N, C-alpha and C positions, 0 to 999 in steps of 0.2 A: 300919060302926061310926061313920061320919061323923067320922073323926079329922081334926084340923086340923094342917097343917104348911105351911111356906112354898110358895107356888105355883111358885117358881123351882127347886124340887127336881124333877128328872126321874127317874122310876123306870123302870128297865130290868129286866124279869124274865128270869131264866135258870133252867133246870131245876135247877141246882146251882151254888153259888158256885165250885166246882171248875172250872167252865167259863170263869170270869173269868181272863183272861190278863194278864200284865204289859203286853203291847202295848195291850190295851184301856184300862188305867188310864193309861198314859203318853200314849196318843193323846187321851184326854179332856182331860188337862192341856195337851197341845200345842195342841189345838183351842180353848183358852181357858177351859175349865172352871175355876172358882175353887177347887173341891175335889171330891173323889170319895170316896164311902164304899161299902163292901160290907156288906150285912146278910145273914148266913147262919145256918144251924142252930146250935144249941148244940153246943159241943165234945163229941164222943163220941156225938152223936145225929144225925149226918149220914145221910140216906137213901141216899147213895151212898158210904158207908163213911168216906172221908177227904177228900171234896171241900172241906169248910170248912177243914181243916188246910192243904191245898194253897193255898187262897185266902189264908189268913193269912200263909203264907210269902211269897207273891207281893206282898201288900200291904207287908210289912216290907221286901222288896227295893226296891219303888218308893219307900218312905219314904227309904231310904238313897240312892237315885239322886237324889231331889229335894234332899236335904241336900248331896250332892256338887256339884250345879249351883247351889247358893246359894238354893234355894227352901225354904220352911218345910215340913218333913215332915208337919206336922199337917194339911196339905191333903188327905191321904189317910189313911183309917182303915178298920178292920175291926170290926164289931160282931157279936155272936152273940146270937140270941134265938130263941124258938120261934115257930111259925106262929100260935099263939094269943095272942101278946103284941102285939096291935095298938096298945095304948096306949104300950107301950115303943117301937114303931117310930116313932110320932109324936114321942115324947120325943127319940129319937136324931136324927130329922130336924131338930128345933128346935135340939138341941145342936150339930150340925154347922153349921147355918145361922149360929148365933151365933159359933162358932169361926171360920168363914170370914169373917164380917163383921168380926171383930177383926183378922184377917190382911190384910184388904183384897183388892181385885181381883188376879187372877193377873197377874204381870208379863208373861206371854205373851199376854194378851188383846190383840187388835188394837184400836186405838182406833176407835170408831165401829161395831164389830161387836157382835154378840149383842144 
């Protein structure tokens, strides 16, 4: 579809968002990612029954952890969309890019890295 979104966004595909673990999200932040978002199936339409609901709970948990350690919980988010919503995917990518831009670089990012 030749959708445009910031080149700094790295897409990692998984068979189901239910495979995204808390450790994956926290490790990305620990490694210096300014933000992380999970884009999964619409609620109630998960091909693997409840994977997206599990992912949503995990994202909420990571948001709480970030808040507890003094980081903005908005650095992590979960979005639900269907596979046919390519335009929405690009909108979400731009939305998260702008959100993270406002929050600034991750306080965990090592100077000179990335």
